[in-house]
Residue, then its C-alpha position, 0 to 999 in steps of 0.5 A: m538312134l535313142n540316147i537315154s545316157r544321164s548327166p556325166d560325174k561333174q567331177a570328172g574334169t574330161a568326162d567326153v574322153y571316157p567310153l561311159s561318160g554319162i552313164r550312172v550305175l548304182a551298185f549294191t555291192h560287197y566283197a570282191a566280184g561286185p566291187i571290181a565290176a563296179q570300180y572297172l565301170g567307174s574307171l571307164g567313165a560311169e558315175v558309180i555310187k556305191i550303196e552301203a549299209p551303215t555298218g559299211d562294206y565288209q571289206r573296210s575292216g580287213i587287215k591294214e598297215p599299222t601306220a594307217p589312220a585309225e578310220a581308214p579302210s583296209p588296202y582290199f577295199l582301197g584296191m577295189n572301190r575307186n572311181q565311186r561316190s559312197l551312199s551309206i543307207d540302211l535298205k532294210k528300212p522303207e523310207a531308204q527303199e523309197v530313196i532308192r526307187q526315187m533315184i533309180s529313174e536317173t539311173d542306167v545300171i543297177l549292179e548287184n551281188f547280194r545274195p539272191g532275193v535280197l533285193e527282191r524282198m525290198g521290191l528293187g529286184s530285176e523283175a520289179l525295177l525292169a518292169k517299171h524302168p524298162h531302160l534299166v540295165y540290171c547286172s546280178i552277179a552271184a555263185y549260181d545262175p540267179a534264174g537257175p535251180s541252184k541260185n540260193k546255195p551259198g558260194q564264194d571263190l574257193i568253194i567255186q574252185a573246188l565245185s567246178g573243177i579248178a582246184s582238182l588240177g593244181g598240185s602234184a598227183d601225190g598230195p591234195p589239190i591245190p586251189a589258185g592262190s588268187y581270187i580268180v573267179d571273183t576277178y573273172s566274174a566281174s569282168q564278164a559283168v563288165i562285158g555284159i553291162q556294156a553289151a546291153l548298154r550298146l543294145r539299148e541304144k539301138t532299142g531303148n529297152g535295157q535287160w537283165v544281165r546275169v553272171d554266175m561264178m560257177s559258169c565263169a569258172l567252167h569258162l576259165l577252163a576252156s580247154e579243160t572242158a573241150y578235153s573233158l567233153n570230147a576225149q571223155k578222160q579225166a584229166t590227171r595232175g602230175r608227180n613232178g612239176i608238170s603244172h597243167s594236166h594236158q601239157p607233156a614234159p617239161y611244162g612246169i614249175y622246178g625248184t632250184s637250190d635258191g628259188a624256183i623257175a618255170l620252164v616251157a618247151h616243145p617236146a622237140q627240145l627235150s633232147a637240148i635240155a637234156a644235154a644242157l643238163d647233162l641228162s642225155d643218157e636218163i632222158e633220151a631213152l623215154l622220148e621214143g614216140k609220144g614219150a614227152w607225154t607217156e613218160r612225162d612224169k619220169i622225165a619231169g622227176i629227172l629233171a626236177q632232181r637235176i635242177r634241185q641241185l643248181s642255184s636259179e642263175d646256173a639253171f638259166a645259164r645252162l638252159s637259156p641257149t637251148g631257146i626254151l622259155l624261162a622265167p624265175v617264180r617271183t613273188v608278188e612284191q617282185a613282180l609289182a616292183d618290175p619297171d615295165v609293170a609299175r610304169d602303167l598298172v601301178r598308181e599312187v592315190a592321195h587318200t581322203y584320210g589323209g596320206k597315200y597309198r598305192v594300187a594296181i589298176e585295170p589292165l586295159k589300155l586305150s589309145a584314145s580313151p585312157l581308163r579314168f583315174e580320179r576318185p580314191a576309194p570312198a570314206l563310208g558315207e562320204h557322198s551320202v548328202e551329195v548323192l541325195r541332193e542330187a536326186g532332188v531329196e530335200l535337205d529337211r528330208i536328209d536331216a530326218l534320215v540322218a537323225n534316225g540313222t537311215i542315213r549315214t555321213s562321214g564328214k570327210s571332204g566330198q561331204q556337204n553336211 
């Protein structure tokens, strides 16, 4: 079996326990999907070098807490760029491209989510690099298939939610569609990239050759709609939104979110449980007549409307007290802050990190749990250019040349801990 893996990250004291130990990744990433994928690879043990322009990743400059140091990046950046080192380099300059090409011979994975064509114009596209370095696994994340006819169309999470149909399924039928309140397509696309990279690395162990891994957000969004696309392709019917709390286009009553006098609850039940629900809410007379045949489906809006009107009159506590004995699934609609305060969640998911700039911050880590190889959690999100000199020295670039690149603005350094000035 051919082994082309590189030296492990020297900062990782227990490197051998990680699944991707010895794998080096150059991550040309910004915004969300690329950084999330790069961070996941780092958490699995890969040595990830984040390639940033001298101005830094756009997410560095987002809103942050007033008490944070002036030079500290936003929480968005801190939460998506752990377990990476930062090389800040101006790729528009030929000498920078030459340095990157020097590093690639000792690289296993290229991960990028630049606009299609940007790296190609620098001679760093998949075709050029795979021709010269066939061992590479080159992963591109884009809005549309980077080898397809729409590759140059712009895209972003909300745009892809709209175009894929995801947004069309949220909200009441009496109002406008409502997209998901988080960057679900970005995160799912990042997960697909991590899966694809690992599959390609596994095949490389057998053949010695890498490949181009393509992940596009549009396809990922449609894959998120696995049941909905199956319905559309085979039933050939347009999925419709409910008017009274039903939160899924294919579910019968009472599936959905219902407002209470002091909050909201989620309710999931089998149609056979509707009689018990009606009795618990003193609604048997109104609902029983609607349950004949497939009434839970055909009369779902009427049933949900009756339930919604009654539940709005109750506190969440009262609604739970009445409905819990029926055996249905119930949950309060919590805020993100409330969910993160759940001891069962915070025990494994939320971690505290000492930051390069001083102080600490908290992050939610990846959800994967491996009994024999827990995820790596050793590097905070890097300062811009924090590891520029360190990374270039490891790549064999002489100090005199590094000094010249810093002097002409090709390389940026931070002077923070970990930087070898």
